TORFIDO-72032 format. One record per residue (C-alpha): x, y, z; residue in one letter. Coordinates in steps of 0.05 Angstrom, whole numbers, padded with zeros to 5 digits, always signed. Layout:
% residues N
XYZa;...
//
This chain:
% residues 569
-00276-00631-00071x;-00290-00702-00046x;-00290-00678+00028x;-00336-00619+00009x;-00389-00670-00015x;-00394-00694+00055x;-00409-00625+00080x;-00461-00611+00026x;-00498-00674+00040x;-00499-00659+00116x;-00525-00586+00103x;-00573-00606+00052x;-00602-00659+00103x;-00621-00600+00149x;-00643-00549+00094x;-00588-00502+00104x;-00566-00456+00047x;-00491-00453+00030x;-00440-00433-00025x;-00371-00458-00043x;-00311-00437-00089x;-00339-00369-00099x;-00311-00314-00052x;-00250-00341-00021x;-00184-00363-00053x;-00136-00414-00023x;-00074-00376-00040x;-00048-00336+00021x;-00001-00381+00069x;-00021-00342+00128x;-00094-00365+00123x;-00111-00421+00171x;-00145-00456+00112x;-00082-00451+00067x;-00027-00468+00118x;-00046-00540+00123x;-00039-00548+00044x;+00035-00534+00055x;+00041-00588+00109x;+00011-00644+00073x;-00056-00634+00098x;-00124-00609+00072x;-00146-00539+00092x;-00219-00521+00087x;-00248-00452+00107x;-00317-00449+00139x;-00351-00380+00151x;-00419-00378+00178x;-00467-00320+00171x;-00473-00286+00237x;-00537-00277+00279x;-00503-00216+00309x;-00529-00237+00377x;-00590-00282+00387x;-00632-00265+00327x;-00621-00225+00262x;-00669-00213+00204x;-00640-00226+00135x;-00670-00231+00064x;-00692-00304+00078x;-00727-00288+00142x;-00688-00295+00209x;-00625-00329+00231x;-00615-00350+00303x;-00555-00362+00343x;-00576-00436+00354x;-00580-00444+00277x;-00508-00420+00269x;-00485-00467+00320x;-00522-00525+00286x;-00489-00509+00221x;-00421-00515+00253x;-00440-00577+00291x;-00462-00615+00231x;-00402-00597+00186x;-00358-00621+00247x;-00395-00689+00239x;-00388-00689+00164x;-00312-00671+00175x;-00302-00733+00221x;-00339-00778+00174x;-00299-00756+00113x;-00233-00765+00152x;-00256-00834+00171x;-00279-00857+00105x;-00222-00823+00066x;-00170-00841+00115x;-00124-00883+00071x;-00127-00831+00014x;-00110-00776+00065x;-00049-00814+00096x;-00026-00832+00026x;-00031-00761+00003x;+00011-00736+00063x;+00060-00791+00050x;+00066-00774-00024x;+00069-00699-00006x;+00134-00706+00031x;+00164-00757-00018x;+00150-00708-00073x;+00182-00651-00033x;+00243-00690-00021x;+00250-00701-00099x;+00232-00626-00111x;+00287-00607-00062x;+00340-00651-00095x;+00324-00624-00161x;+00322-00550-00142x;+00384-00514-00163x;+00374-00472-00102x;+00405-00510-00044x;+00397-00459+00011x;+00374-00389+00033x;+00418-00345+00074x;+00394-00284+00108x;+00414-00235+00163x;+00435-00167+00190x;+00502-00148+00216x;+00480-00082+00246x;+00412-00110+00275x;+00421-00184+00292x;+00354-00176+00334x;+00314-00168+00272x;+00345-00230+00238x;+00337-00269+00302x;+00261-00254+00300x;+00255-00287+00231x;+00297-00343+00255x;+00252-00353+00315x;+00189-00353+00267x;+00224-00404+00219x;+00245-00449+00278x;+00172-00457+00302x;+00156-00499+00237x;+00198-00556+00245x;+00247-00526+00195x;+00321-00538+00207x;+00360-00471+00210x;+00434-00458+00224x;+00477-00398+00241x;+00527-00379+00193x;+00596-00405+00211x;+00654-00363+00182x;+00621-00321+00124x;+00582-00332+00061x;+00591-00283+00002x;+00534-00279-00049x;+00505-00219-00089x;+00559-00169-00067x;+00543-00180+00005x;+00579-00218+00062x;+00535-00261+00111x;+00574-00274+00179x;+00550-00256+00250x;+00479-00246+00254x;+00461-00288+00193x;+00428-00355+00183x;+00424-00408+00131x;+00362-00451+00116x;+00377-00511+00075x;+00321-00531+00025x;+00331-00607+00025x;+00287-00621+00082x;+00215-00646+00092x;+00185-00575+00097x;+00215-00556+00030x;+00151-00527+00002x;+00137-00484+00063x;+00208-00457+00060x;+00199-00439-00013x;+00133-00401+00003x;+00165-00365+00057x;+00220-00334+00017x;+00191-00332-00057x;+00175-00268-00093x;+00125-00269-00148x;+00097-00218-00198x;+00059-00262-00247x;-00006-00291-00234x;-00059-00332-00267x;-00114-00293-00230x;-00123-00219-00213x;-00172-00225-00156x;-00148-00240-00086x;-00188-00250-00023x;-00128-00231+00017x;-00054-00207+00006x;-00020-00230-00053x;+00050-00239-00025x;+00085-00252+00041x;+00160-00256+00026x;+00186-00257+00097x;+00255-00229+00090x;+00227-00171+00056x;+00175-00164+00113x;+00236-00164+00161x;+00278-00116+00114x;+00335-00165+00118x;+00387-00179+00064x;+00380-00249+00036x;+00405-00291-00022x;+00389-00361-00058x;+00454-00404-00050x;+00469-00458-00105x;+00514-00519-00096x;+00575-00476-00107x;+00560-00421-00060x;+00563-00458+00009x;+00581-00522+00041x;+00566-00557+00107x;+00628-00523+00133x;+00589-00457+00134x;+00538-00484+00181x;+00540-00476+00256x;+00502-00521+00305x;+00426-00525+00286x;+00381-00477+00323x;+00342-00526+00362x;+00324-00470+00411x;+00319-00396+00396x;+00363-00356+00439x;+00360-00280+00431x;+00426-00246+00417x;+00453-00203+00474x;+00493-00141+00475x;+00551-00121+00517x;+00570-00061+00560x;+00642-00044+00536x;+00675-00010+00589x;+00656+00036+00651x;+00649+00110+00653x;+00632+00169+00698x;+00630+00213+00637x;+00583+00186+00583x;+00555+00122+00549x;+00531+00117+00477x;+00496+00066+00435x;+00479+00065+00360x;+00408+00065+00331x;+00413-00001+00291x;+00379-00046+00344x;+00308-00065+00332x;+00296-00048+00408x;+00329+00021+00406x;+00266+00054+00430x;+00254+00004+00484x;+00325+00016+00511x;+00308+00093+00507x;+00245+00078+00548x;+00285+00043+00600x;+00327+00106+00610x;+00273+00161+00608x;+00230+00121+00655x;+00285+00125+00704x;+00288+00201+00696x;+00354+00195+00661x;+00373+00252+00614x;+00381+00218+00547x;+00402+00254+00481x;+00405+00238+00405x;+00462+00261+00363x;+00445+00283+00293x;+00512+00278+00265x;+00569+00226+00269x;+00613+00224+00329x;+00682+00196+00310x;+00734+00171+00360x;+00801+00138+00348x;+00771+00068+00345x;+00698+00078+00322x;+00650+00119+00284x;+00581+00125+00318x;+00526+00135+00266x;+00474+00191+00265x;+00417+00179+00312x;+00462+00149+00364x;+00439+00153+00435x;+00479+00189+00489x;+00474+00183+00563x;+00515+00240+00596x;+00539+00211+00663x;+00579+00271+00688x;+00520+00321+00690x;+00478+00272+00728x;+00523+00237+00775x;+00469+00230+00828x;+00440+00178+00780x;+00503+00138+00767x;+00478+00073+00799x;+00412+00079+00760x;+00450+00091+00693x;+00498+00033+00704x;+00439-00012+00721x;+00401+00008+00662x;+00455+00000+00609x;+00468-00070+00634x;+00393-00084+00622x;+00396-00051+00552x;+00453-00099+00533x;+00422-00159+00567x;+00348-00151+00549x;+00350-00108+00485x;+00413-00139+00451x;+00448-00072+00441x;+00522-00058+00455x;+00535+00002+00498x;+00599+00037+00496x;+00633+00076+00552x;+00664+00144+00532x;+00717+00175+00571x;+00715+00243+00532x;+00665+00283+00495x;+00718+00306+00442x;+00704+00280+00372x;+00760+00269+00321x;+00708+00291+00270x;+00632+00303+00271x;+00603+00331+00333x;+00630+00332+00406x;+00584+00309+00458x;+00565+00378+00479x;+00546+00399+00410x;+00483+00436+00390x;+00472+00375+00345x;+00450+00337+00407x;+00377+00341+00431x;+00347+00316+00494x;+00297+00261+00480x;+00224+00279+00504x;+00188+00218+00539x;+00133+00200+00489x;+00061+00202+00523x;+00027+00164+00470x;-00049+00159+00454x;-00075+00113+00398x;-00144+00142+00371x;-00196+00084+00373x;-00271+00080+00366x;-00327+00083+00313x;-00297+00091+00242x;-00225+00077+00265x;-00194+00011+00238x;-00193-00035+00300x;-00144-00080+00263x;-00092-00027+00253x;-00101+00002+00322x;-00094-00066+00352x;-00032-00081+00313x;+00002-00015+00339x;-00024-00026+00408x;+00008-00097+00406x;+00076-00065+00383x;+00078-00015+00436x;+00052-00056+00492x;+00084-00124+00482x;+00148-00112+00446x;+00168-00041+00470x;+00138-00048+00539x;+00107+00023+00533x;+00046+00045+00573x;-00001+00078+00523x;-00072+00100+00523x;-00127+00076+00474x;-00161+00142+00468x;-00238+00144+00445x;-00232+00194+00387x;-00287+00234+00417x;-00240+00256+00472x;-00206+00297+00418x;-00265+00344+00426x;-00249+00358+00498x;-00179+00352+00526x;-00115+00320+00499x;-00062+00359+00536x;-00035+00297+00575x;-00007+00271+00512x;+00051+00293+00468x;+00042+00239+00414x;-00023+00220+00381x;-00030+00164+00328x;-00081+00161+00274x;-00089+00092+00242x;-00134+00085+00181x;-00205+00111+00193x;-00261+00161+00178x;-00254+00201+00242x;-00328+00224+00237x;-00333+00228+00314x;-00284+00286+00314x;-00323+00353+00309x;-00301+00423+00291x;-00281+00436+00363x;-00237+00375+00362x;-00205+00397+00300x;-00188+00461+00333x;-00160+00427+00392x;-00114+00386+00347x;-00089+00445+00312x;-00073+00483+00376x;-00042+00419+00407x;+00005+00407+00348x;+00024+00479+00346x;+00048+00475+00416x;+00094+00419+00400x;+00052+00357+00395x;+00072+00301+00344x;+00018+00261+00302x;+00038+00202+00267x;-00016+00177+00216x;-00025+00131+00156x;-00071+00114+00100x;-00138+00148+00109x;-00124+00175+00178x;-00069+00218+00143x;-00120+00240+00092x;-00169+00260+00143x;-00117+00306+00173x;-00101+00333+00107x;-00171+00345+00088x;-00183+00384+00157x;-00123+00430+00148x;-00080+00392+00204x;-00028+00370+00158x;-00005+00398+00090x;+00000+00334+00055x;-00036+00327-00013x;-00068+00263-00043x;-00071+00238-00115x;-00141+00241-00143x;-00167+00173-00165x;-00170+00165-00239x;-00239+00164-00272x;-00263+00098-00303x;-00285+00138-00364x;-00353+00134-00402x;-00338+00082-00453x;-00385+00020-00457x;-00371-00034-00409x;-00406-00101-00402x;-00443-00114-00336x;-00415-00187-00328x;-00344-00156-00327x;-00358-00111-00270x;-00335-00152-00214x;-00273-00178-00247x;-00254-00110-00281x;-00260-00071-00217x;-00229-00126-00174x;-00168-00126-00218x;-00155-00055-00195x;-00156-00072-00121x;-00087-00071-00089x;-00102-00127-00039x;-00032-00131-00012x;+00034-00127-00047x;+00108-00105-00031x;+00140-00047-00063x;+00209-00014-00061x;+00222+00054-00035x;+00286+00100-00029x;+00305+00126+00033x;+00342+00191+00054x;+00390+00159+00104x;+00408+00223+00139x;+00335+00238+00160x;+00314+00225+00233x;+00257+00180+00207x;+00310+00133+00180x;+00362+00131+00237x;+00387+00062+00244x;+00377+00039+00173x;+00433+00023+00129x;+00407+00005+00059x;+00385+00061+00017x;+00324+00021-00006x;+00269-00007+00038x;+00208-00057+00023x;+00144-00028+00039x;+00075-00063+00046x;+00013-00034+00012x;-00058-00059+00014x;-00096+00002-00014x;-00100+00050-00069x;-00091+00119-00031x;-00031+00154-00056x;+00002+00220-00034x;+00033+00270-00079x;+00105+00293-00066x;+00112+00355-00022x;+00135+00416-00057x;+00188+00423-00005x;+00237+00366-00027x;+00266+00358+00043x;+00196+00336+00066x;+00196+00274+00024x;+00247+00226+00063x;+00217+00162+00032x;+00196+00157-00039x;+00174+00096-00081x;+00224+00081-00135x;+00209+00084-00209x;+00204+00009-00213x;+00174-00005-00146x;+00140-00075-00151x;+00181-00129-00112x;+00128-00181-00102x;+00053-00187-00108x;-00004-00170-00154x;-00020-00096-00177x;-00050-00076-00242x;-00011-00041-00296x;-00054+00023-00285x;-00044+00022-00208x;+00029+00011-00214x;+00037+00070-00260x;+00003+00113-00206x;+00047+00087-00150x;+00112+00097-00184x;+00154+00155-00154x;+00099+00178-00105x;+00121+00194-00036x;+00115+00143+00020x;+00122+00192+00077x;+00115+00265+00081x;+00126+00314+00141x;+00086+00374+00156x;+00095+00428+00207x;+00042+00466+00245x;+00074+00515+00298x;+00122+00477+00339x;+00092+00411+00323x;+00098+00358+00268x;+00050+00315+00229x;+00080+00255+00200x;+00041+00221+00146x;+00056+00149+00125x;+00026+00127+00060x;+00022+00056+00083x;+00013+00022+00154x;+00082+00010+00182x;+00058-00042+00233x;+00019-00089+00183x;-00011-00147+00220x;+00046-00149+00271x;+00093-00189+00227x;+00120-00130+00183x;+00180-00118+00227x;+00222-00081+00171x;+00183-00018+00177x;+00170-00012+00252x;+00237+00026+00257x;+00208+00080+00214x;+00145+00087+00258x;+00184+00085+00327x;+00229+00137+00297x;+00173+00178+00281x;+00145+00171+00348x;+00210+00186+00385x;+00248+00232+00340x;+00193+00266+00298x;+00198+00329+00342x;+00268+00336+00324x;+00257+00340+00252x;+00277+00412+00226x;+00221+00456+00208x;+00260+00472+00143x;+00247+00398+00123x;+00173+00402+00132x;+00120+00427+00087x;
//
């Protein structure tokens, strides 16, 4: 507040209008103006009304680009003046902040947090890598730690709380469902182990000791896999790894026939899970060198163990020549973009596929759907209105799906498909506010309290479904930042992911909205001819940090075509 007075005085002196403390809370740690608060600093958000170019008319007259620059310039000067004149108080505040953090850590009954994934160490590594960037000491588990019925060993990490960044650590791992306020500028929770879909636990003084800590992770080194043996018959790897689909792309880009097995394959020394990826060498001997080179890259770069197979015979489950194996079709992917499509969600998905999975994809202007889309076999519909697609485009999409295309959509993108007869999903009708008397002064708060600005919910999984291959827990955290909800499909097999009866894990939601979310479906699968339309209720790639549901999205993209028509609406 003291610093704000400097800004007010400077803006007053040039006649600029401004407001403060009205529209933007200081709650979400991911905001640039909140992050400093957890690092002993003072975060202040400035937002300037845009001139949208050189000059724009508004209710006060006109605003020009030079005026906007002037406002930023003078508040830069007022910031420097405030920092100079208040420097002793700011330095003392930062000193006190870290002294208080030390005391808080010593008094906290929680002494450390452990998290990890035995099956997918890469996902745990990605969280470790993020934590490591914030001057937070983190250690690999040495031996094993048991807590909450789970054992944490290889692929797990410990974050002790007694360190200077105590408050930042607490904010990264906390869950919260009780709030003083019901209006949020941005999301109301950011619990990172839930975002990464990792097991985690709080550890008290009796739960671990320094003997459980390996060497501090001063440098993030990605886990590597191993090629276990050599074979001129076949190789196989399981679907648990975060980069499973990147490994598949390495193979299909080389023209190597690659298959997915829909049942377990059991040998004398190992059981390979549903969704495992099989590389038959014997039927493509001309590609032996390419296969051997590629599986080494998969182990080295994707962190996945690849196993050599000397026989296709299974002790139980399916043999490697079974009809329960299908050749994986190379995805030719288009993400629809343009007027009415969420640029945030399209960009998040583009980032995922381009930078993490190294896939060449097309950002397709949605008007192209009105013409020709035959070069693609996968089309992604982020949230949007899709008003640029006309009746001819709708017919094109229906024919394209009928011939075997796969659409992956979420939020209002999925609803547009349902409204236009391209999917069979149905959506819950919004409840009426009623006709009772309401006070005008309560309008903003009453309606704002019904907004789902961003909270984490729990859903149940069908672990035998192609969309969930590679996941091991029967529950998964989902992120929701909207109020659009899907009804369950009449075909029970077409609801592979459903919100639980008590779904709220962390964040704010009104009681009325929570009752609506309970037991609705999070994903539904429709068929149209030989194709599939997979509707997610929520964005599985939220802001590029929601790693935990990327697996569902990538499975839909790569394995959607393999979903039985009997399990689709």
